[in-house]
PAZASE-975914 format. One record per residue (C-alpha): residue in one letter; x, y, z; residue number from 0. Coordinates in nm, 2 decimals. Last residue first. Layout:
! residues N
> A; X; Y; Z; NUM .
...
This chain:
! residues 477
> A; 1.01; 1.15; 2.29; 476 .
> P; 1.24; 1.01; 2.52; 475 .
> V; 1.18; 0.91; 2.86; 474 .
> T; 1.36; 1.10; 3.12; 473 .
> V; 1.32; 0.91; 3.45; 472 .
> K; 1.32; 1.12; 3.81; 471 .
> Q; 0.98; 1.20; 3.84; 470 .
> A; 0.91; 0.83; 3.77; 469 .
> E; 1.04; 0.77; 4.10; 468 .
> Q; 0.72; 0.86; 4.25; 467 .
> V; 0.54; 0.58; 4.08; 466 .
> I; 0.29; 0.43; 4.35; 465 .
> A; -0.02; 0.67; 4.27; 464 .
> I; 0.05; 0.79; 3.92; 463 .
> S; -0.01; 0.55; 3.62; 462 .
> A; -0.04; 0.21; 3.78; 461 .
> S; -0.22; 0.32; 4.13; 460 .
> A; -0.50; 0.48; 3.92; 459 .
> G; -0.56; 0.29; 3.62; 458 .
> I; -0.35; 0.33; 3.27; 457 .
> R; -0.53; 0.35; 2.95; 456 .
> T; -0.36; 0.22; 2.59; 455 .
> A; -0.23; -0.10; 2.72; 454 .
> G; -0.04; -0.26; 2.43; 453 .
> A; 0.32; -0.42; 2.52; 452 .
> D; 0.46; -0.06; 2.50; 451 .
> I; 0.23; 0.05; 2.74; 450 .
> M; 0.27; -0.26; 3.00; 449 .
> R; 0.64; -0.21; 2.91; 448 .
> K; 0.65; 0.16; 3.02; 447 .
> A; 0.43; 0.05; 3.32; 446 .
> D; 0.67; -0.20; 3.49; 445 .
> D; 0.99; 0.05; 3.42; 444 .
> F; 0.78; 0.34; 3.62; 443 .
> S; 0.74; 0.07; 3.91; 442 .
> K; 0.54; -0.13; 4.06; 441 .
> I; 0.23; -0.20; 3.88; 440 .
> G; -0.03; -0.44; 4.05; 439 .
> G; -0.34; -0.22; 3.95; 438 .
> S; -0.49; -0.16; 3.63; 437 .
> A; -0.40; -0.23; 3.29; 436 .
> K; -0.64; -0.11; 2.99; 435 .
> V; -0.63; -0.32; 2.68; 434 .
> E; -0.80; -0.18; 2.35; 433 .
> M; -1.01; -0.37; 2.07; 432 .
> G; -0.96; -0.32; 1.72; 431 .
> A; -1.05; -0.67; 1.65; 430 .
> G; -0.67; -0.74; 1.55; 429 .
> R; -0.56; -0.59; 1.87; 428 .
> V; -0.78; -0.85; 2.08; 427 .
> V; -0.55; -1.16; 2.12; 426 .
> S; -0.17; -1.02; 2.15; 425 .
> A; -0.31; -0.73; 2.34; 424 .
> M; -0.44; -0.98; 2.59; 423 .
> L; -0.08; -1.15; 2.63; 422 .
> A; 0.11; -0.83; 2.61; 421 .
> V; -0.10; -0.67; 2.87; 420 .
> D; -0.05; -0.98; 3.12; 419 .
> E; 0.29; -1.00; 3.05; 418 .
> A; 0.34; -0.67; 3.15; 417 .
> T; 0.16; -0.76; 3.48; 416 .
> A; -0.17; -0.61; 3.62; 415 .
> G; -0.35; -0.64; 3.94; 414 .
> G; -0.32; -0.87; 4.24; 413 .
> S; -0.51; -1.00; 4.53; 412 .
> A; -0.89; -0.88; 4.44; 411 .
> F; -1.01; -0.56; 4.49; 410 .
> G; -0.80; -0.32; 4.23; 409 .
> T; -1.11; -0.44; 3.98; 408 .
> S; -0.84; -0.61; 3.73; 407 .
> T; -0.70; -0.64; 3.37; 406 .
> K; -0.93; -0.46; 3.14; 405 .
> V; -1.06; -0.60; 2.81; 404 .
> F; -1.18; -0.29; 2.60; 403 .
> N; -1.44; -0.21; 2.31; 402 .
> A; -1.64; -0.51; 2.36; 401 .
> R; -1.72; -0.69; 2.05; 400 .
> A; -1.93; -1.02; 2.24; 399 .
> R; -1.68; -1.24; 2.01; 398 .
> K; -1.36; -1.05; 2.12; 397 .
> A; -1.48; -1.04; 2.50; 396 .
> L; -1.47; -1.43; 2.46; 395 .
> E; -1.16; -1.43; 2.26; 394 .
> C; -1.03; -1.21; 2.59; 393 .
> V; -1.19; -1.48; 2.81; 392 .
> R; -1.02; -1.77; 2.62; 391 .
> V; -0.61; -1.60; 2.63; 390 .
> K; -0.69; -1.51; 3.00; 389 .
> E; -0.78; -1.91; 3.10; 388 .
> E; -0.50; -2.04; 2.91; 387 .
> D; -0.31; -1.78; 3.10; 386 .
> N; -0.40; -1.89; 3.45; 385 .
> L; -0.70; -1.68; 3.60; 384 .
> L; -0.73; -1.49; 3.97; 383 .
> A; -0.45; -1.24; 3.92; 382 .
> T; -0.60; -1.12; 3.58; 381 .
> E; -0.92; -1.01; 3.70; 380 .
> I; -1.11; -1.03; 3.35; 379 .
> I; -1.28; -0.68; 3.34; 378 .
> V; -1.46; -0.64; 3.00; 377 .
> K; -1.51; -0.26; 2.90; 376 .
> S; -1.81; -0.14; 2.72; 375 .
> V; -1.84; 0.21; 2.55; 374 .
> A; -2.20; 0.35; 2.56; 373 .
> S; -2.42; 0.41; 2.24; 372 .
> G; -2.71; 0.28; 2.44; 371 .
> D; -2.81; -0.02; 2.22; 370 .
> R; -2.41; -0.09; 2.17; 369 .
> C; -2.37; -0.06; 2.54; 368 .
> A; -2.69; -0.28; 2.62; 367 .
> D; -2.56; -0.54; 2.38; 366 .
> T; -2.21; -0.52; 2.58; 365 .
> V; -2.38; -0.62; 2.88; 364 .
> A; -2.57; -0.90; 2.80; 363 .
> L; -2.25; -1.00; 2.58; 362 .
> I; -2.00; -1.04; 2.86; 361 .
> D; -2.27; -1.25; 3.07; 360 .
> K; -2.39; -1.45; 2.72; 359 .
> F; -2.01; -1.55; 2.68; 358 .
> V; -1.91; -1.65; 2.99; 357 .
> Y; -2.20; -1.90; 3.00; 356 .
> D; -2.08; -2.03; 2.66; 355 .
> D; -1.76; -2.05; 2.81; 354 .
> H; -1.85; -2.28; 3.13; 353 .
> G; -1.51; -2.42; 3.13; 352 .
> G; -1.49; -2.39; 3.55; 351 .
> K; -1.25; -2.15; 3.55; 350 .
> L; -1.46; -1.93; 3.34; 349 .
> R; -1.79; -1.98; 3.58; 348 .
> G; -1.56; -1.88; 3.89; 347 .
> V; -1.43; -1.57; 3.72; 346 .
> N; -1.79; -1.43; 3.60; 345 .
> I; -1.68; -1.15; 3.45; 344 .
> V; -1.69; -0.77; 3.58; 343 .
> M; -1.83; -0.53; 3.37; 342 .
> D; -1.70; -0.16; 3.29; 341 .
> I; -1.95; 0.06; 3.16; 340 .
> E; -1.90; 0.39; 2.98; 339 .
> K; -2.15; 0.69; 2.90; 338 .
> A; -2.33; 0.65; 3.20; 337 .
> G; -2.67; 0.89; 3.24; 336 .
> D; -2.94; 0.73; 3.42; 335 .
> R; -3.08; 0.55; 3.11; 334 .
> I; -2.70; 0.41; 3.07; 333 .
> A; -2.67; 0.28; 3.42; 332 .
> K; -3.06; 0.10; 3.38; 331 .
> R; -2.92; -0.05; 3.09; 330 .
> A; -2.60; -0.18; 3.27; 329 .
> E; -2.78; -0.34; 3.53; 328 .
> M; -3.03; -0.48; 3.33; 327 .
> G; -2.75; -0.66; 3.12; 326 .
> K; -2.56; -0.74; 3.41; 325 .
> I; -2.94; -0.87; 3.58; 324 .
> D; -2.96; -1.09; 3.27; 323 .
> P; -2.58; -1.21; 3.28; 322 .
> T; -2.63; -1.35; 3.65; 321 .
> N; -2.46; -1.15; 3.94; 320 .
> A; -2.10; -1.33; 4.05; 319 .
> G; -1.88; -1.06; 3.90; 318 .
> L; -1.73; -0.99; 4.22; 317 .
> P; -1.65; -0.60; 4.20; 316 .
> F; -1.84; -0.47; 4.06; 315 .
> G; -2.11; -0.69; 3.87; 314 .
> V; -2.16; -0.35; 3.68; 313 .
> V; -1.91; -0.02; 3.70; 312 .
> S; -2.05; 0.29; 3.59; 311 .
> C; -1.91; 0.60; 3.39; 310 .
> T; -2.03; 0.96; 3.36; 309 .
> L; -1.86; 1.21; 3.11; 308 .
> V; -1.73; 1.55; 3.17; 307 .
> G; -1.82; 1.79; 2.91; 306 .
> S; -1.97; 2.02; 3.18; 305 .
> G; -2.33; 2.05; 3.04; 304 .
> R; -2.46; 1.79; 3.26; 303 .
> L; -2.18; 1.71; 3.55; 302 .
> G; -2.44; 1.69; 3.86; 301 .
> D; -2.71; 1.52; 3.70; 300 .
> A; -2.47; 1.27; 3.55; 299 .
> V; -2.29; 1.20; 3.92; 298 .
> V; -2.66; 1.18; 4.07; 297 .
> R; -2.79; 0.94; 3.80; 296 .
> V; -2.47; 0.70; 3.80; 295 .
> W; -2.49; 0.71; 4.22; 294 .
> C; -2.65; 0.38; 4.25; 293 .
> P; -2.47; 0.20; 3.98; 292 .
> N; -2.11; 0.27; 4.17; 291 .
> V; -1.87; 0.54; 4.04; 290 .
> C; -1.67; 0.66; 3.74; 289 .
> V; -1.61; 1.05; 3.68; 288 .
> S; -1.50; 1.10; 3.34; 287 .
> R; -1.25; 1.33; 3.12; 286 .
> F; -1.19; 1.58; 3.39; 285 .
> S; -1.28; 1.95; 3.34; 284 .
> H; -1.07; 2.03; 3.63; 283 .
> E; -1.34; 2.25; 3.82; 282 .
> R; -1.62; 2.02; 3.69; 281 .
> A; -1.45; 1.70; 3.80; 280 .
> E; -1.40; 1.83; 4.17; 279 .
> S; -1.76; 1.94; 4.18; 278 .
> V; -1.83; 1.61; 4.12; 277 .
> I; -1.57; 1.41; 4.36; 276 .
> K; -1.70; 1.68; 4.61; 275 .
> E; -2.11; 1.60; 4.53; 274 .
> I; -2.03; 1.20; 4.57; 273 .
> M; -1.80; 1.25; 4.89; 272 .
> D; -2.10; 1.42; 5.04; 271 .
> S; -2.34; 1.16; 4.90; 270 .
> T; -2.16; 0.89; 5.12; 269 .
> A; -1.87; 0.67; 4.99; 268 .
> D; -1.86; 0.37; 5.22; 267 .
> P; -1.82; 0.09; 4.95; 266 .
> K; -1.53; 0.24; 4.76; 265 .
> L; -1.61; 0.30; 4.39; 264 .
> I; -1.47; 0.69; 4.37; 263 .
> T; -1.31; 0.78; 4.04; 262 .
> H; -1.18; 1.04; 3.86; 261 .
> D; -1.12; 0.96; 3.48; 260 .
> I; -0.82; 1.20; 3.40; 259 .
> Y; -0.69; 1.27; 3.07; 258 .
> G; -0.87; 1.60; 2.99; 257 .
> A; -0.73; 1.74; 3.31; 256 .
> M; -0.34; 1.72; 3.20; 255 .
> D; -0.29; 2.03; 3.01; 254 .
> A; -0.50; 2.22; 3.24; 253 .
> P; -0.26; 2.14; 3.52; 252 .
> I; -0.47; 1.98; 3.80; 251 .
> A; -0.35; 2.16; 4.17; 250 .
> G; -0.20; 1.98; 4.42; 249 .
> T; -0.35; 1.69; 4.63; 248 .
> I; -0.66; 1.55; 4.50; 247 .
> D; -0.87; 1.39; 4.80; 246 .
> P; -1.07; 1.15; 4.60; 245 .
> G; -0.93; 0.94; 4.32; 244 .
> A; -0.71; 0.98; 3.99; 243 .
> S; -0.74; 0.81; 3.65; 242 .
> L; -0.54; 0.83; 3.34; 241 .
> M; -0.62; 0.79; 2.99; 240 .
> R; -0.43; 0.82; 2.65; 239 .
> A; -0.12; 0.59; 2.76; 238 .
> G; 0.14; 0.65; 2.51; 237 .
> L; 0.48; 0.66; 2.61; 236 .
> E; 0.43; 1.06; 2.63; 235 .
> I; 0.10; 1.01; 2.81; 234 .
> F; 0.31; 0.81; 3.08; 233 .
> Q; 0.58; 1.07; 3.09; 232 .
> R; 0.31; 1.39; 3.11; 231 .
> A; 0.15; 1.17; 3.44; 230 .
> T; 0.50; 1.21; 3.57; 229 .
> D; 0.54; 1.56; 3.53; 228 .
> P; 0.21; 1.65; 3.72; 227 .
> C; 0.28; 1.45; 4.03; 226 .
> S; 0.12; 1.61; 4.31; 225 .
> G; -0.20; 1.73; 4.11; 224 .
> V; -0.20; 1.40; 3.92; 223 .
> C; -0.16; 1.23; 4.22; 222 .
> P; 0.07; 1.07; 4.50; 221 .
> G; -0.09; 0.79; 4.73; 220 .
> G; -0.44; 0.67; 4.78; 219 .
> H; -0.58; 0.34; 4.69; 218 .
> W; -0.84; 0.43; 4.44; 217 .
> A; -1.05; 0.13; 4.29; 216 .
> D; -1.04; 0.16; 3.92; 215 .
> G; -1.26; 0.34; 3.66; 214 .
> N; -1.43; 0.40; 3.31; 213 .
> G; -1.66; 0.66; 3.19; 212 .
> G; -2.44; 1.48; 3.06; 211 .
> L; -2.57; 1.71; 2.78; 210 .
> L; -2.50; 1.45; 2.52; 209 .
> G; -2.62; 1.16; 2.72; 208 .
> T; -2.92; 1.36; 2.80; 207 .
> L; -2.97; 1.43; 2.46; 206 .
> R; -2.96; 1.07; 2.36; 205 .
> E; -3.19; 0.94; 2.64; 204 .
> V; -3.42; 1.18; 2.57; 203 .
> I; -3.43; 1.10; 2.15; 202 .
> R; -3.47; 0.73; 2.25; 201 .
> A; -3.75; 0.77; 2.48; 200 .
> L; -3.94; 1.00; 2.19; 199 .
> D; -3.91; 0.70; 2.00; 198 .
> D; -3.99; 0.44; 2.22; 197 .
> E; -4.30; 0.67; 2.32; 196 .
> S; -4.41; 0.68; 1.95; 195 .
> L; -4.35; 0.97; 1.73; 194 .
> E; -4.65; 1.11; 1.52; 193 .
> A; -4.79; 1.32; 1.75; 192 .
> L; -4.43; 1.53; 1.77; 191 .
> G; -4.52; 1.68; 1.47; 190 .
> V; -4.32; 1.58; 1.15; 189 .
> A; -4.19; 1.95; 1.07; 188 .
> S; -4.09; 2.04; 1.46; 187 .
> G; -3.92; 1.69; 1.50; 186 .
> V; -3.74; 1.77; 1.21; 185 .
> A; -3.58; 2.03; 1.36; 184 .
> S; -3.49; 1.80; 1.69; 183 .
> G; -3.36; 1.51; 1.45; 182 .
> V; -3.13; 1.76; 1.28; 181 .
> V; -2.97; 1.86; 1.60; 180 .
> S; -2.91; 1.52; 1.77; 179 .
> G; -2.80; 1.38; 1.42; 178 .
> V; -2.54; 1.66; 1.43; 177 .
> A; -2.41; 1.60; 1.79; 176 .
> S; -2.43; 1.20; 1.78; 175 .
> G; -2.20; 1.25; 1.44; 174 .
> V; -2.00; 1.52; 1.63; 173 .
> V; -1.91; 1.24; 1.91; 172 .
> S; -1.88; 0.96; 1.66; 171 .
> G; -1.65; 1.11; 1.40; 170 .
> V; -1.69; 1.24; 1.08; 169 .
> A; -2.05; 1.33; 1.02; 168 .
> L; -2.25; 1.20; 0.77; 167 .
> R; -2.36; 0.88; 0.98; 166 .
> G; -2.50; 1.13; 1.26; 165 .
> A; -2.72; 1.30; 1.01; 164 .
> V; -2.88; 0.94; 0.87; 163 .
> E; -2.91; 0.83; 1.22; 162 .
> A; -3.07; 1.17; 1.31; 161 .
> V; -3.30; 1.14; 1.02; 160 .
> A; -3.40; 0.78; 1.17; 159 .
> P; -3.42; 0.91; 1.51; 158 .
> V; -3.66; 1.20; 1.44; 157 .
> T; -3.90; 1.01; 1.27; 156 .
> M; -3.88; 0.99; 0.87; 155 .
> S; -4.29; 0.91; 0.73; 154 .
> P; -4.37; 1.27; 0.69; 153 .
> G; -4.06; 1.36; 0.49; 152 .
> P; -3.68; 1.44; 0.54; 151 .
> M; -3.50; 1.47; 0.24; 150 .
> V; -3.24; 1.18; 0.13; 149 .
> P; -3.09; 1.25; -0.24; 148 .
> F; -2.75; 1.39; -0.15; 147 .
> Q; -2.67; 1.53; -0.51; 146 .
> G; -2.43; 1.83; -0.44; 145 .
> A; -2.10; 1.65; -0.55; 144 .
> G; -1.97; 1.64; -0.17; 143 .
> V; -2.31; 1.54; -0.08; 142 .
> D; -2.31; 1.21; -0.29; 141 .
> T; -1.99; 1.11; -0.21; 140 .
> I; -2.09; 1.10; 0.16; 139 .
> M; -2.40; 0.93; 0.05; 138 .
> A; -2.20; 0.66; -0.12; 137 .
> V; -2.04; 0.62; 0.21; 136 .
> R; -2.38; 0.55; 0.39; 135 .
> R; -2.45; 0.26; 0.12; 134 .
> K; -2.10; 0.12; 0.20; 133 .
> H; -2.18; 0.12; 0.59; 132 .
> R; -2.49; -0.05; 0.53; 131 .
> P; -2.35; -0.30; 0.28; 130 .
> E; -2.08; -0.40; 0.55; 129 .
> T; -1.74; -0.42; 0.42; 128 .
> C; -1.50; -0.12; 0.54; 127 .
> E; -1.18; -0.24; 0.56; 126 .
> T; -0.93; -0.22; 0.86; 125 .
> T; -0.56; -0.30; 0.80; 124 .
> M; -0.45; 0.08; 0.76; 123 .
> F; -0.62; 0.25; 1.02; 122 .
> V; -0.56; -0.01; 1.30; 121 .
> D; -0.18; 0.01; 1.20; 120 .
> V; -0.20; 0.38; 1.23; 119 .
> I; -0.39; 0.38; 1.59; 118 .
> Q; -0.11; 0.13; 1.71; 117 .
> A; 0.13; 0.36; 1.60; 116 .
> A; -0.01; 0.68; 1.76; 115 .
> L; -0.04; 0.48; 2.05; 114 .
> N; 0.34; 0.40; 2.06; 113 .
> S; 0.41; 0.80; 2.01; 112 .
> G; 0.23; 0.98; 2.25; 111 .
> I; -0.14; 1.16; 2.18; 110 .
> L; -0.32; 1.43; 2.25; 109 .
> G; -0.02; 1.73; 2.16; 108 .
> A; 0.05; 1.51; 1.83; 107 .
> G; -0.30; 1.54; 1.71; 106 .
> L; -0.37; 1.26; 1.45; 105 .
> T; -0.53; 1.30; 1.09; 104 .
> L; -0.62; 0.99; 0.92; 103 .
> L; -0.71; 1.02; 0.52; 102 .
> N; -0.88; 0.76; 0.38; 101 .
> A; -1.19; 0.72; 0.59; 100 .
> D; -1.41; 0.45; 0.49; 99 .
> N; -1.70; 0.57; 0.71; 98 .
> H; -1.81; 0.26; 0.90; 97 .
> E; -1.51; 0.04; 0.95; 96 .
> R; -1.23; 0.28; 0.86; 95 .
> G; -1.32; 0.60; 1.07; 94 .
> N; -1.48; 0.33; 1.32; 93 .
> R; -1.16; 0.14; 1.32; 92 .
> A; -0.96; 0.48; 1.39; 91 .
> S; -1.20; 0.56; 1.65; 90 .
> S; -1.17; 0.26; 1.82; 89 .
> L; -0.84; 0.27; 1.82; 88 .
> D; -0.76; 0.59; 2.00; 87 .
> Y; -0.77; 0.96; 1.93; 86 .
> A; -0.87; 0.96; 1.53; 85 .
> M; -0.96; 1.23; 1.31; 84 .
> A; -1.12; 1.12; 1.00; 83 .
> A; -1.05; 1.27; 0.64; 82 .
> R; -1.27; 1.16; 0.34; 81 .
> V; -1.11; 1.28; 0.08; 80 .
> G; -1.28; 1.24; -0.31; 79 .
> P; -1.28; 1.64; -0.33; 78 .
> V; -1.05; 1.81; -0.15; 77 .
> K; -1.22; 2.05; 0.15; 76 .
> N; -1.23; 1.74; 0.38; 75 .
> A; -0.84; 1.73; 0.40; 74 .
> V; -0.86; 2.12; 0.52; 73 .
> M; -1.13; 2.03; 0.80; 72 .
> S; -0.91; 1.70; 0.90; 71 .
> S; -0.59; 1.95; 0.94; 70 .
> G; -0.76; 2.18; 1.17; 69 .
> I; -0.89; 1.90; 1.41; 68 .
> G; -0.58; 1.69; 1.45; 67 .
> A; -0.46; 1.85; 1.75; 66 .
> G; -0.12; 1.95; 1.71; 65 .
> D; -0.08; 1.86; 1.38; 64 .
> I; -0.08; 1.54; 1.20; 63 .
> M; -0.15; 1.40; 0.84; 62 .
> V; -0.17; 1.07; 0.75; 61 .
> G; -0.29; 0.95; 0.40; 60 .
> R; -0.41; 0.65; 0.23; 59 .
> E; -0.46; 0.49; -0.12; 58 .
> V; -0.14; 0.70; -0.26; 57 .
> Q; -0.10; 0.85; -0.62; 56 .
> G; -0.48; 0.82; -0.68; 55 .
> T; -0.56; 1.22; -0.73; 54 .
> S; -0.73; 1.26; -0.41; 53 .
> V; -0.49; 1.06; -0.18; 52 .
> A; -0.21; 1.28; -0.32; 51 .
> E; -0.43; 1.59; -0.30; 50 .
> A; -0.51; 1.53; 0.07; 49 .
> V; -0.16; 1.49; 0.19; 48 .
> K; -0.06; 1.81; 0.02; 47 .
> R; -0.38; 1.99; 0.14; 46 .
> A; -0.28; 1.87; 0.52; 45 .
> F; 0.07; 2.03; 0.42; 44 .
> V; -0.01; 2.36; 0.34; 43 .
> P; -0.34; 2.37; 0.59; 42 .
> Y; -0.06; 2.31; 0.87; 41 .
> D; 0.10; 2.68; 0.84; 40 .
> V; 0.46; 2.62; 0.92; 39 .
> A; 0.71; 2.72; 1.24; 38 .
> V; 1.06; 2.55; 1.23; 37 .
> T; 1.05; 2.19; 1.38; 36 .
> S; 1.20; 2.04; 1.05; 35 .
> E; 1.09; 1.87; 0.71; 34 .
> T; 0.73; 1.96; 0.69; 33 .
> G; 0.66; 1.76; 0.49; 32 .
> M; 0.51; 1.53; 0.22; 31 .
> D; 0.68; 1.21; 0.27; 30 .
> F; 0.57; 0.94; 0.04; 29 .
> V; 0.53; 0.60; 0.21; 28 .
> Q; 0.60; 0.27; 0.05; 27 .
> Y; 0.44; 0.01; 0.30; 26 .
> G; 0.64; -0.28; 0.44; 25 .
> K; 0.57; -0.27; 0.80; 24 .
> G; 0.91; -0.13; 0.87; 23 .
> Q; 0.83; 0.17; 0.66; 22 .
> L; 0.52; 0.24; 0.83; 21 .
> H; 0.71; 0.25; 1.16; 20 .
> E; 0.98; 0.46; 1.00; 19 .
> V; 0.75; 0.71; 0.90; 18 .
> L; 0.57; 0.71; 1.22; 17 .
> T; 0.86; 0.78; 1.41; 16 .
> T; 0.93; 1.09; 1.17; 15 .
> K; 0.59; 1.17; 1.17; 14 .
> L; 0.59; 1.18; 1.55; 13 .
> D; 0.88; 1.49; 1.53; 12 .
> Y; 0.73; 1.65; 1.32; 11 .
> G; 0.37; 1.72; 1.42; 10 .
> G; 0.42; 2.04; 1.62; 9 .
> H; 0.58; 2.20; 1.32; 8 .
> D; 0.35; 2.07; 1.05; 7 .
> A; 0.27; 1.71; 0.92; 6 .
> G; 0.26; 1.52; 0.61; 5 .
> I; 0.28; 1.16; 0.54; 4 .
> A; 0.16; 0.95; 0.21; 3 .
> I; 0.10; 0.60; 0.20; 2 .
> K; 0.13; 0.36; -0.09; 1 .
> M; 0.00; 0.00; 0.02; 0 .
């Protein structure tokens, strides 16, 4: 495959790394510049990459600037280009699988080189094959030619129009927003009286999600506020999400806040503690707040309008609930405002060889997440499994189309190891899934090995809490 790659001065170093990575994979790479870190204008190089794709000189393009947003806007002005910005493996896979994107934009200021290489690999190896996706890609092409044939009429419900609009937007978050706005406008035209109760419920749920995570047990110790340089070093390694517990010490640097999942899962959490963690999340603009299910609605209400997401755990921490209960628990949490669900598998059933049961257990939750547009993460509790069992459960999670596999709850006898992460990543990466490592990391070197092995999220104790020595380590860019 021929690939064109370009960058502005902010993306130059990452471009250099990715050129070497792609060539090592056997791709023919065309470097469109820039050639140094001297300040340049990103639109110039984004256009060069886009035109190489548009004219057929290359099959795919990669463009890197500080955030990836501006370059995507420029590239999408060039006929025949479908540029998608990706910030993780899921968005890269979605851009290819659903939208047949032919140009990838990356933000060098948002992701590290290890994660960037994984994103590029997914983008280059994922294909758009489903007929329904191809049909919608054809609609995108028609829009570019001014020939979009679908017009809202009396027979189209709001969710149907929102679906069309969402598929035409680049990126799932933008698609949801555009779809909801278009749906609202069409609702006025067709009349709410024509909508069913189910239609209205879906609209309310979608809007609630737009206005309104992922977590680990918090064990105390240094945090992002007290050790910001440590956190930056993990992000440079490729971690795209960190966790922080209650009782934050020190101010949270603005460039770190969006990486943090603020977590409170202890059984004695009170309403005052929940209010405090919500207030902290709003103040610092954290990525998400992760809580037990009984607090999801409170947290979602408290975060509404802030841009901070809500996450709930399911079957936590033992995973011993029945599949139907886990499915209902996930659906209730999503209705209450959760946008990410961390479910715990039934470890005993897995160890007993009841794989069909475990598959149904996971599927009950991943189905609920797909129905509710939430991210699903499967906690496999590695400390309680042997390698053969870890592989089996990762295969089951892959079959159930989960978004993540995660090492541990933080409540078992141990947490992640670099070997665990490497094993898990080797099973799920080909499906575009991601790995979260949490707990059990004893040193900065351990965490680095896990990120290099394939982890894209690092839990609280793994990333900050017990790695003070990392402040003294210089990590190559």
